[in-house]
KENU-530421 format. One record per atom (N, C-alpha, C, O): residue number from 1; x, y, z. Coordinates in pm, 1 decimal. Example, Ala and Ser with C-alpha at 12.3 -4.5 7.8 and 13.67 -1.06 7.14 Angstrom:
2
{1,{1319.0,-569.0,780.0}}
{1,{1230.0,-450.0,780.0}}
{1,{1320.0,-330.0,780.0}}
{1,{1423.6,-331.9,846.5}}
{2,{1285.0,-225.0,708.0}}
{2,{1367.0,-106.0,714.0}}
{2,{1290.0,3.0,787.0}}
{2,{1340.9,113.8,803.9}}
***
This chain:
141
{1,{8266.1,-15.7,2591.3}}
{1,{8296.2,120.9,2550.1}}
{1,{8403.6,113.6,2442.0}}
{1,{8504.2,44.4,2457.5}}
{2,{8381.1,185.0,2333.5}}
{2,{8483.0,192.4,2230.6}}
{2,{8539.2,334.1,2223.9}}
{2,{8485.1,426.6,2284.5}}
{3,{8647.6,349.4,2150.1}}
{3,{8715.2,479.4,2142.4}}
{3,{8626.3,586.8,2081.1}}
{3,{8633.3,703.4,2120.1}}
{4,{8542.7,547.8,1985.1}}
{4,{8454.2,645.2,1921.5}}
{4,{8359.6,708.2,2022.9}}
{4,{8343.3,830.2,2024.8}}
{5,{8297.6,627.0,2106.5}}
{5,{8206.9,679.5,2210.2}}
{5,{8284.5,763.6,2309.8}}
{5,{8237.0,868.4,2353.5}}
{6,{8403.4,718.3,2345.7}}
{6,{8485.9,795.7,2439.3}}
{6,{8516.6,933.0,2384.0}}
{6,{8501.5,1033.7,2453.2}}
{7,{8561.3,937.1,2255.0}}
{7,{8596.4,1063.4,2191.8}}
{7,{8474.9,1155.7,2180.7}}
{7,{8486.7,1277.3,2196.2}}
{8,{8360.2,1097.7,2154.1}}
{8,{8238.7,1178.0,2136.2}}
{8,{8198.8,1251.3,2263.4}}
{8,{8149.4,1363.9,2258.0}}
{9,{8220.4,1186.4,2379.5}}
{9,{8174.9,1242.0,2505.9}}
{9,{8285.6,1275.0,2603.3}}
{9,{8260.7,1288.4,2723.1}}
{10,{8408.8,1288.6,2553.5}}
{10,{8522.6,1309.6,2643.1}}
{10,{8509.0,1437.3,2724.7}}
{10,{8547.6,1440.2,2841.6}}
{11,{8454.6,1543.1,2665.0}}
{11,{8442.0,1669.7,2739.5}}
{11,{8338.6,1656.1,2851.5}}
{11,{8358.8,1708.0,2961.3}}
{12,{8230.3,1588.0,2824.7}}
{12,{8130.4,1566.1,2930.6}}
{12,{8190.8,1481.3,3042.1}}
{12,{8162.3,1504.5,3159.6}}
{13,{8272.7,1384.5,3007.2}}
{13,{8339.3,1299.9,3106.6}}
{13,{8435.3,1383.9,3192.2}}
{13,{8431.6,1378.0,3315.1}}
{14,{8519.1,1460.4,3126.9}}
{14,{8617.9,1540.0,3199.9}}
{14,{8552.6,1651.3,3283.2}}
{14,{8605.7,1690.7,3387.0}}
{15,{8439.0,1700.8,3237.9}}
{15,{8368.8,1806.1,3311.3}}
{15,{8279.5,1751.7,3421.9}}
{15,{8215.0,1828.5,3493.3}}
{16,{8275.4,1619.2,3436.5}}
{16,{8194.5,1558.1,3541.3}}
{16,{8046.1,1564.9,3515.9}}
{16,{7967.2,1569.3,3610.3}}
{17,{8006.9,1565.7,3391.0}}
{17,{7865.6,1579.0,3354.4}}
{17,{7796.2,1446.7,3327.9}}
{17,{7678.2,1444.7,3293.0}}
{18,{7867.9,1335.5,3344.1}}
{18,{7809.0,1205.3,3317.3}}
{18,{7755.8,1142.7,3445.5}}
{18,{7805.3,1170.7,3554.6}}
{19,{7655.2,1058.2,3431.4}}
{19,{7603.9,983.4,3546.1}}
{19,{7716.7,893.0,3597.6}}
{19,{7808.8,859.5,3523.2}}
{20,{7708.7,854.2,3724.0}}
{20,{7815.0,774.9,3787.2}}
{20,{7847.5,647.9,3708.9}}
{20,{7964.4,612.9,3692.6}}
{21,{7744.6,579.3,3660.6}}
{21,{7765.4,455.1,3586.3}}
{21,{7844.5,482.9,3457.6}}
{21,{7939.8,411.5,3426.2}}
{22,{7804.9,585.3,3385.1}}
{22,{7875.2,620.5,3262.4}}
{22,{8015.6,669.3,3291.1}}
{22,{8109.4,635.7,3218.8}}
{23,{8030.6,748.7,3396.7}}
{23,{8163.0,799.6,3433.4}}
{23,{8258.0,683.4,3464.4}}
{23,{8375.6,688.3,3428.4}}
{24,{8208.2,580.9,3529.8}}
{24,{8292.3,464.6,3561.3}}
{24,{8331.5,389.4,3433.7}}
{24,{8444.4,341.8,3421.8}}
{25,{8238.7,378.9,3339.2}}
{25,{8272.9,315.1,3210.6}}
{25,{8381.9,393.2,3137.9}}
{25,{8473.6,334.3,3080.8}}
{26,{8371.6,526.2,3140.3}}
{26,{8472.4,610.6,3076.3}}
{26,{8606.5,596.3,3149.0}}
{26,{8711.1,585.6,3084.9}}
{27,{8603.6,596.1,3280.6}}
{27,{8727.8,581.2,3357.9}}
{27,{8793.9,447.7,3328.0}}
{27,{8916.0,439.6,3314.6}}
{28,{8713.4,343.6,3317.8}}
{28,{8766.6,210.4,3287.2}}
{28,{8830.1,209.0,3147.8}}
{28,{8937.8,152.5,3128.4}}
{29,{8762.8,271.4,3051.6}}
{29,{8817.4,275.6,2916.7}}
{29,{8948.4,355.2,2916.1}}
{29,{9045.7,316.4,2851.6}}
{30,{8948.9,465.4,2988.1}}
{30,{9069.6,549.3,2993.8}}
{30,{9186.5,471.0,3053.6}}
{30,{9300.0,485.5,3008.2}}
{31,{9160.0,388.4,3154.5}}
{31,{9267.2,308.2,3216.0}}
{31,{9323.6,204.3,3120.5}}
{31,{9441.2,168.9,3129.0}}
{32,{9240.0,155.3,3029.5}}
{32,{9282.6,45.4,2942.1}}
{32,{9321.5,87.2,2802.0}}
{32,{9378.6,6.7,2728.5}}
{33,{9293.3,208.5,2762.6}}
{33,{9321.6,252.2,2626.1}}
{33,{9425.7,365.3,2629.6}}
{33,{9399.4,474.6,2679.6}}
{34,{9541.6,336.3,2576.2}}
{34,{9650.8,433.2,2580.4}}
{34,{9619.6,559.8,2501.1}}
{34,{9650.2,670.6,2545.1}}
{35,{9558.9,542.7,2384.7}}
{35,{9527.3,657.1,2300.0}}
{35,{9428.5,752.4,2369.3}}
{35,{9452.3,873.0,2375.3}}
{36,{9319.2,698.3,2420.9}}
{36,{9218.5,780.6,2487.9}}
{36,{9271.5,839.6,2617.9}}
{36,{9238.3,952.5,2653.9}}
{37,{9353.2,763.3,2687.3}}
{37,{9414.1,813.9,2809.6}}
{37,{9504.0,933.5,2780.4}}
{37,{9503.2,1032.3,2853.9}}
{38,{9580.9,923.9,2673.2}}
{38,{9668.5,1033.8,2633.6}}
{38,{9587.8,1159.3,2598.8}}
{38,{9623.5,1270.0,2639.0}}
{39,{9478.9,1140.9,2523.8}}
{39,{9397.6,1256.0,2487.6}}
{39,{9334.3,1319.5,2610.9}}
{39,{9330.2,1442.0,2622.7}}
{40,{9285.2,1236.7,2702.6}}
{40,{9224.2,1290.8,2824.2}}
{40,{9326.9,1371.2,2906.3}}
{40,{9295.2,1476.9,2960.8}}
{41,{9448.7,1319.4,2913.9}}
{41,{9553.4,1390.6,2986.9}}
{41,{9587.0,1523.7,2921.8}}
{41,{9609.2,1623.1,2991.0}}
{42,{9590.9,1526.5,2790.0}}
{42,{9617.8,1651.9,2719.2}}
{42,{9508.3,1755.5,2748.5}}
{42,{9537.1,1872.4,2774.0}}
{43,{9384.5,1711.0,2744.3}}
{43,{9273.2,1803.6,2771.6}}
{43,{9274.1,1850.9,2917.2}}
{43,{9242.8,1966.6,2945.1}}
{44,{9309.4,1763.0,3008.2}}
{44,{9321.7,1804.0,3149.1}}
{44,{9432.4,1908.7,3165.4}}
{44,{9417.3,2004.6,3241.1}}
{45,{9543.2,1889.5,3094.2}}
{45,{9654.2,1985.4,3101.4}}
{45,{9611.8,2122.0,3049.2}}
{45,{9647.7,2224.8,3106.6}}
{46,{9535.5,2122.9,2940.4}}
{46,{9488.0,2250.4,2886.0}}
{46,{9393.4,2318.5,2985.8}}
{46,{9402.7,2439.2,3007.9}}
{47,{9304.1,2242.3,3044.7}}
{47,{9211.4,2297.6,3144.2}}
{47,{9287.8,2354.7,3262.9}}
{47,{9256.8,2463.3,3312.0}}
{48,{9387.4,2280.4,3307.8}}
{48,{9468.2,2325.5,3423.0}}
{48,{9541.8,2454.9,3387.6}}
{48,{9551.2,2545.5,3470.3}}
{49,{9593.4,2463.5,3266.6}}
{49,{9663.1,2583.7,3222.1}}
{49,{9568.6,2704.2,3222.1}}
{49,{9607.0,2813.2,3264.6}}
{50,{9446.3,2684.9,3174.9}}
{50,{9347.2,2792.8,3174.8}}
{50,{9317.3,2837.8,3317.6}}
{50,{9307.1,2957.6,3344.4}}
{51,{9303.4,2743.1,3408.1}}
{51,{9273.2,2777.9,3547.2}}
{51,{9389.9,2850.0,3612.3}}
{51,{9369.8,2948.8,3683.0}}
{52,{9512.1,2802.1,3589.7}}
{52,{9629.6,2864.6,3651.0}}
{52,{9654.6,3005.8,3598.2}}
{52,{9698.1,3093.2,3673.3}}
{53,{9627.7,3028.4,3470.6}}
{53,{9649.8,3159.8,3411.4}}
{53,{9533.2,3255.9,3433.8}}
{53,{9538.7,3371.4,3391.7}}
{54,{9428.0,3208.3,3499.8}}
{54,{9311.8,3293.1,3523.7}}
{54,{9224.7,3308.7,3402.1}}
{54,{9133.6,3391.4,3402.2}}
{55,{9249.7,3232.3,3298.7}}
{55,{9171.1,3245.2,3176.0}}
{55,{9036.8,3175.1,3186.0}}
{55,{8944.2,3207.1,3111.6}}
{56,{9025.7,3079.5,3277.7}}
{56,{8899.8,3006.5,3290.7}}
{56,{8785.8,3102.1,3324.6}}
{56,{8676.7,3090.5,3268.9}}
{57,{8810.0,3195.4,3414.5}}
{57,{8705.8,3291.9,3452.5}}
{57,{8671.5,3385.8,3336.9}}
{57,{8556.2,3424.8,3318.6}}
{58,{8774.7,3421.0,3259.2}}
{58,{8753.7,3512.2,3146.5}}
{58,{8665.5,3448.6,3038.3}}
{58,{8586.4,3517.7,2974.0}}
{59,{8679.2,3317.2,3018.5}}
{59,{8602.9,3248.3,2915.7}}
{59,{8481.5,3174.5,2971.4}}
{59,{8413.5,3103.4,2897.4}}
{60,{8454.0,3190.2,3098.4}}
{60,{8342.0,3119.8,3159.8}}
{60,{8208.9,3177.9,3109.7}}
{60,{8196.1,3297.7,3084.7}}
{61,{8113.5,3090.5,3096.7}}
{61,{7979.6,3130.9,3056.9}}
{61,{7909.8,3191.1,3178.4}}
{61,{7913.0,3131.0,3285.8}}
{62,{7846.9,3307.9,3165.0}}
{62,{7775.8,3365.0,3279.1}}
{62,{7671.6,3266.5,3334.0}}
{62,{7604.9,3197.6,3256.9}}
{63,{7658.0,3260.2,3463.9}}
{63,{7570.3,3163.8,3527.5}}
{63,{7425.4,3176.5,3480.3}}
{63,{7356.3,3076.0,3464.0}}
{64,{7379.6,3299.8,3458.5}}
{64,{7242.7,3319.6,3412.5}}
{64,{7221.2,3254.3,3275.8}}
{64,{7121.0,3186.1,3254.1}}
{65,{7314.6,3275.2,3184.9}}
{65,{7304.3,3216.1,3050.6}}
{65,{7313.9,3064.1,3060.4}}
{65,{7239.3,2992.4,2993.7}}
{66,{7404.1,3016.1,3142.2}}
{66,{7419.9,2872.0,3159.3}}
{66,{7290.3,2809.9,3211.1}}
{66,{7246.3,2706.5,3160.7}}
{67,{7229.3,2872.6,3311.5}}
{67,{7105.6,2820.1,3368.9}}
{67,{6991.6,2822.4,3266.7}}
{67,{6915.6,2726.1,3256.6}}
{68,{6979.5,2931.4,3191.2}}
{68,{6874.7,2940.8,3089.8}}
{68,{6892.2,2834.1,2982.0}}
{68,{6796.2,2768.8,2941.1}}
{69,{7015.1,2817.8,2937.3}}
{69,{7041.3,2718.8,2833.6}}
{69,{7011.7,2578.4,2882.7}}
{69,{6948.6,2499.2,2812.6}}
{70,{7056.9,2548.0,3002.5}}
{70,{7031.5,2415.6,3059.7}}
{70,{6882.4,2390.8,3076.7}}
{70,{6833.3,2282.2,3046.1}}
{71,{6810.3,2491.2,3125.4}}
{71,{6665.6,2477.8,3145.2}}
{71,{6595.0,2455.7,3010.6}}
{71,{6506.4,2370.8,3000.5}}
{72,{6633.7,2531.1,2908.4}}
{72,{6572.1,2515.8,2776.1}}
{72,{6602.3,2378.7,2718.0}}
{72,{6515.8,2316.1,2656.7}}
{73,{6724.3,2332.5,2737.2}}
{73,{6760.3,2200.3,2688.5}}
{73,{6679.9,2092.4,2759.0}}
{73,{6629.9,2000.3,2694.4}}
{74,{6667.0,2102.7,2890.5}}
{74,{6591.7,2003.3,2966.2}}
{74,{6444.4,2003.8,2924.8}}
{74,{6383.4,1897.5,2913.1}}
{75,{6387.7,2119.9,2903.1}}
{75,{6248.3,2128.1,2857.9}}
{75,{6232.4,2062.4,2721.5}}
{75,{6133.2,1994.0,2696.3}}
{76,{6329.4,2083.0,2634.2}}
{76,{6323.3,2023.4,2501.6}}
{76,{6332.6,1871.6,2508.6}}
{76,{6259.9,1800.4,2439.3}}
{77,{6422.5,1823.5,2592.8}}
{77,{6440.2,1678.7,2606.8}}
{77,{6317.7,1617.1,2674.6}}
{77,{6271.0,1510.9,2633.1}}
{78,{6266.1,1681.7,2776.7}}
{78,{6151.9,1627.3,2849.4}}
{78,{6021.9,1644.2,2772.1}}
{78,{5933.1,1559.2,2777.9}}
{79,{6012.4,1753.8,2700.6}}
{79,{5890.0,1779.6,2624.5}}
{79,{5883.7,1691.6,2502.2}}
{79,{5980.7,1626.0,2464.3}}
{80,{5769.1,1692.1,2443.0}}
{80,{5750.5,1612.7,2321.6}}
{80,{5776.9,1703.1,2203.4}}
{80,{5697.3,1792.6,2174.9}}
{81,{5887.4,1681.5,2134.1}}
{81,{5921.0,1768.0,2021.7}}
{81,{5839.7,1734.1,1896.3}}
{81,{5848.0,1804.4,1795.6}}
{82,{5762.2,1627.5,1903.0}}
{82,{5676.3,1588.7,1791.7}}
{82,{5534.3,1637.3,1823.7}}
{82,{5487.0,1617.0,1935.5}}
{83,{5466.0,1700.5,1728.8}}
{83,{5329.6,1747.2,1756.7}}
{83,{5240.3,1632.5,1803.2}}
{83,{5254.0,1519.0,1757.7}}
{84,{5148.7,1664.1,1894.6}}
{84,{5063.8,1560.4,1953.6}}
{84,{4978.2,1490.4,1849.6}}
{84,{4953.4,1370.5,1862.0}}
{85,{4932.3,1561.8,1747.1}}
{85,{4849.1,1498.9,1645.6}}
{85,{4928.3,1393.7,1569.0}}
{85,{4872.3,1292.2,1527.5}}
{86,{5057.6,1416.9,1549.9}}
{86,{5140.0,1321.4,1478.4}}
{86,{5161.3,1194.5,1562.5}}
{86,{5157.8,1082.8,1510.9}}
{87,{5183.4,1214.3,1692.0}}
{87,{5204.3,1100.7,1781.4}}
{87,{5079.8,1013.8,1791.9}}
{87,{5089.0,893.2,1815.1}}
{88,{4962.5,1076.3,1774.5}}
{88,{4838.3,999.2,1789.1}}
{88,{4809.7,910.5,1667.4}}
{88,{4724.2,822.2,1673.9}}
{89,{4881.5,933.9,1555.7}}
{89,{4860.5,852.7,1436.1}}
{89,{4929.3,716.8,1450.7}}
{89,{5033.5,705.1,1515.2}}
{90,{4869.9,616.3,1390.6}}
{90,{4932.3,483.6,1390.1}}
{90,{5054.9,487.9,1297.2}}
{90,{5069.5,578.4,1215.0}}
{91,{5140.1,389.8,1312.5}}
{91,{5260.3,384.0,1228.8}}
{91,{5224.3,373.6,1082.3}}
{91,{5287.3,437.5,998.0}}
{92,{5123.5,293.6,1050.9}}
{92,{5081.1,278.1,911.7}}
{92,{5030.0,410.2,853.7}}
{92,{5059.8,444.9,739.4}}
{93,{4953.5,482.2,933.6}}
{93,{4899.5,610.4,888.9}}
{93,{5011.9,712.9,870.6}}
{93,{5010.3,790.8,775.4}}
{94,{5108.3,712.5,961.1}}
{94,{5223.9,802.8,946.2}}
{94,{5298.2,774.5,816.9}}
{94,{5337.0,865.8,744.1}}
{95,{5317.3,645.1,789.6}}
{95,{5385.6,606.4,665.2}}
{95,{5307.5,653.1,543.9}}
{95,{5366.2,698.8,445.9}}
{96,{5175.7,641.9,549.8}}
{96,{5090.1,687.3,441.2}}
{96,{5100.1,836.7,419.0}}
{96,{5106.5,882.9,305.1}}
{97,{5101.4,912.3,527.5}}
{97,{5112.8,1058.6,517.7}}
{97,{5247.5,1095.7,458.3}}
{97,{5255.2,1184.2,373.1}}
{98,{5353.0,1029.8,501.7}}
{98,{5485.7,1059.4,448.7}}
{98,{5495.0,1022.4,299.8}}
{98,{5552.6,1096.6,220.2}}
{99,{5438.3,907.6,263.7}}
{99,{5440.4,866.1,122.4}}
{99,{5364.3,965.8,36.9}}
{99,{5409.4,1001.0,-72.1}}
{100,{5248.5,1012.2,85.2}}
{100,{5169.7,1109.2,11.2}}
{100,{5247.8,1239.3,-4.8}}
{100,{5244.4,1301.4,-111.1}}
{101,{5317.3,1280.0,99.3}}
{101,{5397.4,1403.1,90.9}}
{101,{5507.9,1389.6,-12.2}}
{101,{5533.8,1483.0,-88.1}}
{102,{5573.3,1274.5,-16.0}}
{102,{5681.0,1251.9,-112.1}}
{102,{5624.5,1251.6,-254.2}}
{102,{5680.9,1314.8,-343.5}}
{103,{5515.4,1181.8,-275.0}}
{103,{5453.3,1179.0,-407.2}}
{103,{5412.2,1319.3,-449.1}}
{103,{5434.1,1358.8,-563.6}}
{104,{5353.2,1394.4,-358.2}}
{104,{5313.8,1532.0,-388.4}}
{104,{5433.7,1617.9,-425.5}}
{104,{5426.5,1699.2,-517.7}}
{105,{5541.8,1600.3,-354.9}}
{105,{5663.3,1676.1,-386.6}}
{105,{5714.8,1640.5,-524.9}}
{105,{5749.6,1728.9,-603.1}}
{106,{5719.8,1510.8,-555.6}}
{106,{5766.6,1466.9,-688.0}}
{106,{5675.6,1517.2,-798.8}}
{106,{5723.3,1561.1,-903.4}}
{107,{5544.0,1511.1,-776.4}}
{107,{5449.7,1564.1,-876.2}}
{107,{5469.5,1714.5,-896.4}}
{107,{5465.4,1764.0,-1009.0}}
{108,{5490.6,1785.3,-787.5}}
{108,{5514.0,1928.3,-797.6}}
{108,{5637.7,1960.4,-879.0}}
{108,{5636.6,2052.4,-960.9}}
{109,{5744.0,1885.4,-857.0}}
{109,{5866.2,1905.9,-934.1}}
{109,{5843.5,1873.4,-1081.1}}
{109,{5888.6,1946.5,-1169.3}}
{110,{5773.3,1763.2,-1107.1}}
{110,{5747.4,1724.2,-1245.5}}
{110,{5660.1,1826.1,-1315.2}}
{110,{5689.2,1864.6,-1428.5}}
{111,{5553.0,1871.2,-1250.0}}
{111,{5465.4,1972.3,-1311.1}}
{111,{5540.0,2104.1,-1330.7}}
{111,{5524.3,2170.0,-1433.5}}
{112,{5620.4,2142.1,-1232.7}}
{112,{5697.3,2266.0,-1246.3}}
{112,{5791.7,2260.2,-1364.5}}
{112,{5805.9,2358.2,-1437.6}}
{113,{5856.9,2145.5,-1384.2}}
{113,{5947.2,2130.7,-1497.1}}
{113,{5871.3,2136.3,-1629.3}}
{113,{5916.2,2199.1,-1725.2}}
{114,{5756.0,2069.9,-1633.3}}
{114,{5673.7,2067.6,-1755.7}}
{114,{5623.1,2208.1,-1788.0}}
{114,{5631.3,2252.0,-1902.7}}
{115,{5571.2,2278.3,-1688.2}}
{115,{5520.8,2414.1,-1712.6}}
{115,{5633.3,2508.1,-1752.4}}
{115,{5615.2,2593.9,-1838.7}}
{116,{5745.9,2492.7,-1691.7}}
{116,{5859.7,2577.0,-1725.0}}
{116,{5900.8,2557.2,-1869.1}}
{116,{5928.7,2654.1,-1939.7}}
{117,{5904.8,2432.9,-1913.7}}
{117,{5940.4,2404.6,-2052.2}}
{117,{5834.8,2456.8,-2147.9}}
{117,{5867.8,2506.2,-2255.7}}
{118,{5706.6,2446.3,-2109.3}}
{118,{5596.0,2490.0,-2193.8}}
{118,{5594.0,2642.0,-2204.6}}
{118,{5567.7,2695.8,-2312.2}}
{119,{5621.1,2711.4,-2095.6}}
{119,{5609.8,2855.9,-2093.9}}
{119,{5738.2,2928.6,-2136.7}}
{119,{5738.0,3050.7,-2152.4}}
{120,{5845.5,2855.1,-2155.0}}
{120,{5969.4,2917.7,-2199.2}}
{120,{5953.7,2958.6,-2343.8}}
{120,{5921.0,2875.2,-2428.2}}
{121,{5976.2,3084.7,-2374.0}}
{121,{5956.6,3130.2,-2512.1}}
{121,{6059.2,3067.5,-2605.8}}
{121,{6174.2,3043.7,-2569.1}}
{122,{6013.4,3041.7,-2728.0}}
{122,{6106.5,2992.4,-2829.3}}
{122,{6189.7,3108.8,-2877.4}}
{122,{6161.1,3224.1,-2845.1}}
{123,{6291.0,3079.6,-2953.1}}
{123,{6379.0,3187.1,-2999.7}}
{123,{6303.6,3287.4,-3086.6}}
{123,{6331.1,3407.2,-3078.7}}
{124,{6208.0,3241.4,-3170.2}}
{124,{6130.7,3333.2,-3256.1}}
{124,{6044.1,3425.7,-3172.1}}
{124,{6041.1,3546.7,-3194.6}}
{125,{5973.0,3367.6,-3074.0}}
{125,{5885.5,3451.9,-2992.4}}
{125,{5966.9,3544.2,-2904.4}}
{125,{5920.7,3653.6,-2871.9}}
{126,{6087.1,3503.7,-2864.5}}
{126,{6173.4,3591.4,-2785.9}}
{126,{6213.5,3713.1,-2865.5}}
{126,{6213.8,3824.9,-2813.9}}
{127,{6247.7,3691.6,-2992.4}}
{127,{6286.4,3803.8,-3076.4}}
{127,{6169.9,3899.8,-3098.6}}
{127,{6189.0,4021.4,-3099.3}}
{128,{6048.9,3845.6,-3116.9}}
{128,{5931.2,3927.5,-3134.8}}
{128,{5904.7,4009.1,-3007.9}}
{128,{5872.9,4127.8,-3016.1}}
{129,{5917.7,3946.4,-2891.5}}
{129,{5895.3,4013.4,-2764.8}}
{129,{5995.1,4127.2,-2747.1}}
{129,{5957.2,4236.2,-2704.1}}
{130,{6121.2,4103.7,-2779.3}}
{130,{6224.2,4206.2,-2766.0}}
{130,{6195.1,4322.5,-2861.3}}
{130,{6212.6,4439.0,-2825.4}}
{131,{6150.8,4290.0,-2981.7}}
{131,{6120.8,4395.8,-3079.8}}
{131,{6003.4,4480.7,-3031.4}}
{131,{6008.3,4603.4,-3040.2}}
{132,{5897.8,4416.8,-2980.3}}
{132,{5782.8,4490.1,-2928.4}}
{132,{5823.1,4573.9,-2807.5}}
{132,{5776.4,4686.7,-2791.5}}
{133,{5907.1,4520.9,-2725.0}}
{133,{5953.6,4593.2,-2607.2}}
{133,{6033.0,4716.8,-2648.9}}
{133,{6014.7,4824.3,-2591.9}}
{134,{6120.4,4702.2,-2747.3}}
{134,{6200.0,4814.7,-2795.5}}
{134,{6112.1,4926.1,-2850.7}}
{134,{6140.2,5043.8,-2827.8}}
{135,{6005.2,4890.6,-2923.5}}
{135,{5915.8,4990.6,-2980.2}}
{135,{5841.0,5068.9,-2873.3}}
{135,{5815.9,5188.2,-2890.0}}
{136,{5805.0,5002.6,-2762.9}}
{136,{5719.4,5063.4,-2662.1}}
{136,{5795.2,5122.3,-2542.7}}
{136,{5732.9,5182.8,-2455.4}}
{137,{5924.2,5106.6,-2536.7}}
{137,{6000.0,5159.3,-2422.8}}
{137,{5987.2,5309.9,-2413.3}}
{137,{5978.2,5364.7,-2303.4}}
{138,{5986.4,5376.6,-2526.3}}
{138,{5978.9,5520.5,-2525.9}}
{138,{5846.3,5571.0,-2470.7}}
{138,{5838.9,5685.0,-2424.8}}
{139,{5741.6,5489.4,-2473.9}}
{139,{5610.2,5530.6,-2428.3}}
{139,{5590.4,5517.0,-2276.7}}
{139,{5491.3,5565.1,-2221.9}}
{140,{5686.7,5450.3,-2209.1}}
{140,{5673.3,5433.4,-2064.5}}
{140,{5691.1,5564.4,-1992.1}}
{140,{5773.0,5646.7,-2033.1}}
{141,{5615.9,5586.4,-1884.3}}
{141,{5626.7,5715.3,-1813.5}}
{141,{5760.8,5732.2,-1744.8}}
{141,{5785.1,5834.8,-1681.4}}
***
């Protein structure tokens, strides 16, 4: 366990949300690392202050929302977030599809730039267009 991993999951550790094996690794790191131990103690003190002042209940997430969020998260983790047709493709075919998409995107950008430059009026044609527009504005309903 390094300090970076400890810092990343310190709230889950302090809230008791880690599996026993992971919790023991965090506890071991906390016992041996002065910096992480100090941070954990500070966070525990803040939590204790919230509980003693009655603020914990005021800022608590309603149980219904907590349950819905947890259920949605579990479904997302357990479910396959990748479409089934994509998973059925071989790695080589997936790479081919991605390469084709990238080439298509680059071609689209190149064609768009070319068409934009081709269709942009020159200064002479712009002046003619403005002059024709000025003459015909009065005729608009």
